[in-house]
C-alpha positions as CSV (number, residue, x, y, z in Angstrom):
1,M,14.2,-14.1,-9.5
2,R,13.0,-12.7,-6.1
3,S,15.4,-9.8,-6.2
4,I,13.8,-8.8,-9.5
5,E,10.3,-9.1,-8.1
6,N,11.4,-7.1,-4.9
7,E,12.9,-4.3,-7.1
8,L,9.7,-4.2,-9.3
9,L,7.6,-4.0,-6.1
10,R,9.9,-1.1,-4.9
11,Q,9.4,0.7,-8.1
12,A,5.6,0.3,-7.9
13,V,5.5,1.7,-4.4
14,A,7.8,4.6,-5.3
15,L,5.2,5.7,-7.8
16,L,2.5,6.0,-5.3
17,K,1.3,9.3,-3.8
18,E,2.9,9.9,-0.4
19,D,-0.4,9.2,1.5
20,E,-0.9,6.0,-0.5
21,R,2.8,5.0,0.2
22,Q,2.2,5.6,3.9
23,L,-0.9,3.5,4.1
24,I,0.7,0.6,2.3
25,L,4.0,0.8,4.5
26,L,1.9,0.9,7.7
27,R,-0.2,-2.2,6.5
28,F,2.4,-4.4,5.1
29,W,5.8,-3.3,6.5
30,Q,4.8,-2.3,9.9
31,E,2.0,-5.0,9.9
32,C,-0.7,-2.7,11.4
33,S,-4.3,-3.7,11.2
34,Q,-6.8,-1.7,9.1
35,S,-8.1,-0.4,12.4
36,Q,-4.7,0.7,13.7
37,V,-4.0,2.6,10.4
38,A,-7.4,4.2,10.4
39,E,-6.5,5.5,13.9
40,L,-3.1,6.6,13.0
41,L,-4.3,8.4,9.8
42,G,-7.6,9.8,11.1
43,L,-9.7,7.7,8.9
44,S,-12.5,5.2,9.3
45,Q,-11.6,1.4,9.0
46,Q,-13.8,1.4,5.9
47,A,-12.0,4.3,4.3
48,V,-8.7,2.4,4.7
49,S,-10.2,-0.8,3.4
50,Y,-11.4,1.2,0.2
51,R,-8.1,3.0,-0.2
52,E,-6.1,-0.1,0.3
53,R,-8.1,-2.0,-2.2
54,N,-7.4,0.8,-4.8
55,I,-3.7,1.1,-4.0
56,L,-3.2,-2.7,-4.4
57,G,-4.9,-2.5,-7.8
58,K,-2.5,0.2,-8.8
59,I,0.5,-1.9,-7.8
60,K,-0.9,-4.9,-9.5
61,K,-1.6,-3.0,-12.7
62,F,2.2,-1.7,-12.6
63,L,3.5,-5.2,-12.0
64,K,1.5,-6.6,-15.0
65,K,3.4,-4.2,-17.5
């Protein structure tokens, strides 16, 4: 079951735009804080928070299909 969930998550992430994918990879695979991601991407922490929320919504919507 877990392998199916992992594959669905990989598919969802693969459908993201490059900049969205980069943010998610930094946050959840590299375990960077929002502040660290903001510094790396030249954004404010608030912008990272907003984008992260939207991206996670996209992923959640894909997984509900």
